[in-house]
C-alpha positions, -999 to +999 in steps of 0.1 A: -003+000-001+029+024+000+046+041+031+020+049+061+007+082+071+023+094+101-001+098+131+004+136+133-011+139+099-044+127+115-045+134+150-054+157+168-071+171+140-088+143+121-101+141+086-137+154+094-154+131+067-182+115+087-184+073+082-151+074+065-120+056+083-088+068+090-074+038+072-095+050+042-078+082+043-044+071+048-049+049+015-059+081-004-030+102+010-004+076+005-020+072-034-013+112-038+022+105-025+029+080-049+007+090-079+007+128-089-020+124-115-044+110-085-032+138-064-042+166-092-076+146-096-085+147-057-076+185-060-098+193-090-123+168-082-124+155-045-158+139-045-151+119-076-114+108-066-128+098-030-156+078-046-132+063-070-113+050-039-145+030-026-150+061-001-191+068-001-198+107-003-235+113-001-251+133-031-251+170-025-223+171-002-192+191-015-156+183-003-128+204-007-091+193-007-062+215+004-024+206+003-003+215+036+035+222+031+062+233+056+050+269+052+013+265+047-010+245+073-047+245+073-069+247+102-104+229+101-130+244+118-157+216+123-196+226+127-206+231+161-217+200+180-253+210+179-255+212+144-244+178+136-268+152+121 
């Protein structure tokens, strides 16, 4: 499957995709690191790319993919607990 994703990439923030396991996300990240074409596909069409890897994304749900680097990090603000369904 490729090199494992360091725990620091997944915790404490997590991936915020409900119903998707850490192992599934690790596989997608590993594929991005190994396959630049897939990485570009994921960046341009995240829902389709995730579905191509067997990850179910409900109709009408949008997904945004971001790349982090040594100089750029992303903070994901999850929806408030009372708003979760």
